[in-house]
Residue, then its C-alpha position, 0 to 999 in steps of 0.5 A: m118312170k120305172t128305171d129297172h132296165l137301166a141298172d145294167l148300164y152302170a155295170d160298165r166301168g165307163p166312161f160313156a158316150s151319150v147322144y140323144l138326137d132327132v132321127s126323124r126321116d119325114m123331111a126331104d132327104g131325111d137320111r142325109i139330115v140324120e147323117l149330118a146330125a149324127r156326124s155333128a154329135a160325133g165331132s162333139l164327142s171327139d172334141q171331149g176325148a171319146p175314142p174313135v172306136v166309140v164315136e164310130a159305133v155311136v154314129a153307126r147306131l144312130t144312122a141305122s134306120t129303125h123303120e119307125g115313123a116320125p117324130l122319132s128321137r134316139l138315145v145311144v149310150a156306149s163305152e169302149r165295150g160297145i153299145l150299152l143302151d139304145e132307146r127311142t121316143h116318139t118326140r122331136t128333139a130340137q137341141p141334141t145332146a152329145v156327152w163323153d163323161a164318167l157317167p151317162e147323160l140321160g136327163d134330156w131323154l128321161a124328160a121326153a120318155d117320162s111324158v110318153v104315155p102307153f095306151v090301148l086304143a080300141r076302135v069298135d063297131h057292132e062287128g067287133g073292132q081293132v085293138g092296139t097298143y100305142r105310145s103317145g107321139s106314134t101312129s104305129a101300134d106296138e101290137e094290133q089285133e082285129v077281133g069280133s066277126p060280122d053278123v051274118h044274119e044282119h041283112k037276111f031279114g026284112g019287114g016286120g013280124w016274127s022274122h024281124l024280131r028274130f033278126q033283132r035278137v040275133s043282132e043283139n047277141a052278136w053285138i054283145r058277143n063281139a063286145e066281149e071279144v074286144a074286151d077280152e083282147i083289151h084285158r090281154q094287152l093291158e097285161r103290159d102294165i098299161r094304165l089307159v084305155v081309149i075306146a073310139g067308134d060306134v057310140r053303142s058299141r063303145q058302151e057295150v065294150q066298156e060294160a064288158l070290161g068290168d072292173v079294170r085297173a086302167e082308166v077308160v076314156q071314150v072318144d068320138g069317131g074312129s069306127p074301123h069301117d069309118d071312111g072319115g074322121e081319122e084326123a078328128l080321132q087323132e086329135a081327140v086321142r092327143g087331148v086325152l094323152a095330154g090330160e093324162v100327162t098333166s094329171s100324172k105330173l100334178a099328182q106328183v106335185h100335190e103329193l110333194q106339197a102335202r108331204l112338205g106341209r107335214d114335213d113327212s117322208v120328203a127331202t129337197g135339194v141336192r145334198d139332202v136327196a143325195d144323203a137319202l139315196v145313200r140310205g136307200q130311202v128314195e121311192r121317187l126322185l123328182i128332178d129338173p135335169a136342166r136345173a140340177r145340171e147347174f149343181s154338182v155332187e162330190p162323192a166324198h161328201h156322200p160315202g156310199l152313194a151308188f155309182g155301180a162299177v164306175d169309179p167316180p171323179a171328185s165332182i159330178p154334175a148333179d143330174r147324172a149323179l142323182i139319176a145314177a143313184a136312183v136307178l141303182t137303188a130302184a127308185e122311180v124317176v119323175v121329171s118335173r120343173a124346179s118351179t113345181l119343186g119349191g124352187a129346188p132342182v130336185a126333191a124325193l118322196l121317201r120310203w119312210d119318214q125323213p125328219s128334215r125337208g132339206s135345202q134348195a141346193 
């Protein structure tokens, strides 16, 4: 995922309180459960030395309702200068994270956020449709528009003959016009740099909308069900969309792994292992950081061994957990971060696809 919006985080000197936990309120006494989870995280932060003013600010933010549906998890990062980052993912979080340290702890949130797929869903029939921008895991749209209009002539002609032919011609024109309006709205919502469109609803209308879309940079997938005026099949539609989204995440991850393997095979523009990736980050070579945060957490980076490794305004300690150090350096050198598993990285906790040739493929640590 792109991490440009995180760069300002490292303009703060720290240290940082980082909490990522489930704030879903879909269970009985949901507010109370979220309050208890936040207070438990607060206790952990206090035990690690976080000042009371930071702890209370984090708890206040975590317990404030976002008015978003479940599932919902929330990342809050704060320092003594206030709340620095507040991000949500529509995912469940079984194991909360609460860390007070020199650098923010973003690994668990990145792992969830990297699997969230933004997409445009168009539910269409001959009258037009509803077009909305969603994120996987959420049934609430970031934006939704109803477009098109009913065919006012649809019920005014009966029988056969010339009047029936005219009705057919008018209906054809209306269907095409409505499909074009839906396509225009899809194009508008795709301006948010979204790469997936799901079209549901009437079979013929789906095809007309896809044809009206023409050349589009996004992948377009049609699924059954979901007409705006369909009284049933909502669960079937959601299941179909979930299947498309799962396939999208899988194919994206596989593409990254295949590219890594291809570069390793050529020994070309790739680095693996904590030390070699850290050195590549010092040189500003890393285009994409592929990291298993949990595995990388078992290693450390000593800044003295990598002069010039970027930490922003932070004065780093002598040793830093590798996941925090490498993610910080990736953010500050405009590298994308892709969360993967060590098993797909040749056993290494981290690898990097480089912006230009890197002669050595590195080591496992």
